[in-house]
N, C-alpha and C positions, 0 to 999 in steps of 0.2 A: 671654362674655368682653366688657365695654365696655372699649375704650380711649377715654382722654380726649388730644389732640393729638398724635393719629399722625404727623403729620409732623414735628413737633416732636420726639418721642421720635427718630424715623428717622435723622433731620439729626444730634441730638445721637448715638445708635449710629454714624455715619457720623464721627463726631468720635473716637469712641472707638478706632474698627478706625484708623484714617490714623495716629491718633498713634501709638499699638500699634506699628504699623509704624514709624517713625520712629524711635520709641525704641527698639526691638529694632536696628534698622539704627547708632542714634550708638552704641550699646553695644558694638558689635560692633567698628566704629570705633574709638572710645576705647579699648576695651582692647588692640589692632593698633599704635597707634602712642601709646598707653600715654600718654595725654592726659585727667588727671581733666575739665578742664571739658566735654568733650565728653562724659563718663559723665554729669557732673552735668545736662547737660541730657537726656540719655537718661531719668533719675529724673524728668527733672521733664513730660517728655512722656506718662512709665507714669502720674504723678500724673493728667496733662491726661485721661487716655484712665478712668483709672479716677472720674471728677470726673465727665467726661461719659455714661457709662453709670449713674451712680447719679441725674446727672441726668434724665435718660432713661423711667428707672425712674420716679423720680416724677413725671414729666410725663406719660406712660404708663398706668401702674395706680393712678393715685390716689384711685379708686373703689373699687379692688381692697383696698389697702393701712391695714390701723390705722390711725389716725391716729399712734398712738404708735409705730409700727415706722417712716409717713411721715417722721416726724417725726427718728427715727434715721438713716433716709437721707442726710435733708437734713444734716442735721450733717456727715455724714459724707462727704458731697459737698462740703460746704464745707472741710471739712478737707484732701480730697486737692487742692482749689482754689489752699488756702493755700499745701499743700506744693510744687506747681508754683509759682509766681510767687518762691518764695523760694528755690527749688532753682535757676533760671532766675537768680537774685540771687547767688547759691553762685558760679555758673557767671561770671558777668559779673566778681567779684571774681577771681577762681583766673585768671582770661584778661588782663584790664586792668589791675588794681592791681599793685606793685611788692610784691615779697614781703612786705617790709619793713611794709606798712598790713594785707596779706592775715589775720592771722591776729585781729586787734582788729575788721576790719569785719566779718570772719565771725561773730565772737563776739557784733556787734550787731545780726545779723540774725536767729543763733539765738535772742537774748535775746527779739528782738519777736515771732520764730516763736511759742515758748512761751507767751509772753503771751497771744498771739490766741490760741491752742489753746484754754489756762488759759483763756479769759473766755470761748469759745463753750458749753466743757461745763455751766460755771457758769451760763449764761444760757438760760432756758428758750421763750425768745421766737424761734420762726423769722423772725419779719420783722426784730427786728432782730440775729440773728446773719446773712441774709443782706445786711445794711445795711453792714454792717462786715466779713462775708469779702469784698464787693468793695472796701469802701476797703479792706483789706489786699493786696489782691491788686492793685489798681492803683497802689500805694504801691510796690510790690516794682518794678512794670513803671516806672513814672517812676525809680526811682534806676537799670534796667539803661538805662535809654535815657541817662540822663545817661551814663555810665562808659561805654557806647558811643558818645557824641557824641564824648566826649573822646579816642577812638583813630579817630577819622571825621574828625577835624580836616584840613585840606590836609597842615599838613607831618608829618603821620603816614600811615604806612600804610595802603591803602583794599581792600587783598588778601587782610584777614584776618576780613571775616564780619561785621565791625561794619555794612555797609549794609544786608544783607540781615536780619540784627536789628532794624536801623531801623527799616526798611520793612514789618515785622511788628509791631513795637508801635504805627505809624501806623494798619495796618490794621487792627489792634485797636480803636483809637480809630474808625474809621469803624462798626468791627463796633456799637458802644456806644451810636453814638450813630444808627445803624438800628434797634438795638433800642430804646432810649426814646424813639424820632417815635411808635413807634405806628403804622407801615406796613403796609399790606395788601397785597399783589401779585397781580393772579391771581385775589381773594379768595378763595385757598387759602393764600394762604405767609403767616403771621402775621411780624411781627417780629424773634419769637425766632426763627422759622424761618430768617430773612436773615440773623441776627445769627450764627448755625452755619456758614451758607454764608460770608458773607465770614471769619468764623475759620478755614474750613479755608483759605483763602487768608492768612491773616496763620502760621498753622501751619507754613505750607509755608517760606514767609521764616524762619522759624524755625532749622529743618529747613535749609538751606540757608548757613544764616549758624553754626548750629553743627558742621557738617564742618571748618569753616575754622579754628578755634578752636584754641591752642594756651595751656597756661598758662606762667606767668610765671614 
């Protein structure tokens, strides 16, 4: 059996394991506290786990899987990544915006999500799908960042998890910069591997912040 990019596959699987654990813990916590925002983050972590599992499999078994199947797995990975970003955004809307704004804001995010998922189904190009998948995820992260900054102002409470979530987003930005740099460390760790390792730190920040959320 020939495994391509074994370290990339293993670090992807590590993210899947980490995110699964965080998702289970947050789901239980959200149910116990009856906080929908925490449960939405649990769904986001579950989606990250699925995306990482599919991404790792595509990286590791590219030579063993038929191209049509590989393309399907890649698109499913992008589906899961989009769900992750948008459920993080749903959680931010639930915990950061006044109730009178939540319905229409959530509706707009739902339309955005459905538009992207419909587009990716109809687009056969894996390269285009990946680019737009990244754009969809990053746009969701940018909106989450803006909502978290809104409650992290000096005049507002800083004990609501916003600092951890902002730190997670900023660390994710560092991870993306590492990935796009083409950096190779110790001759074995590729930029993708390093991206995954840095992203695991960001996910911990998201988890710590999500634990503190309260619905509005």
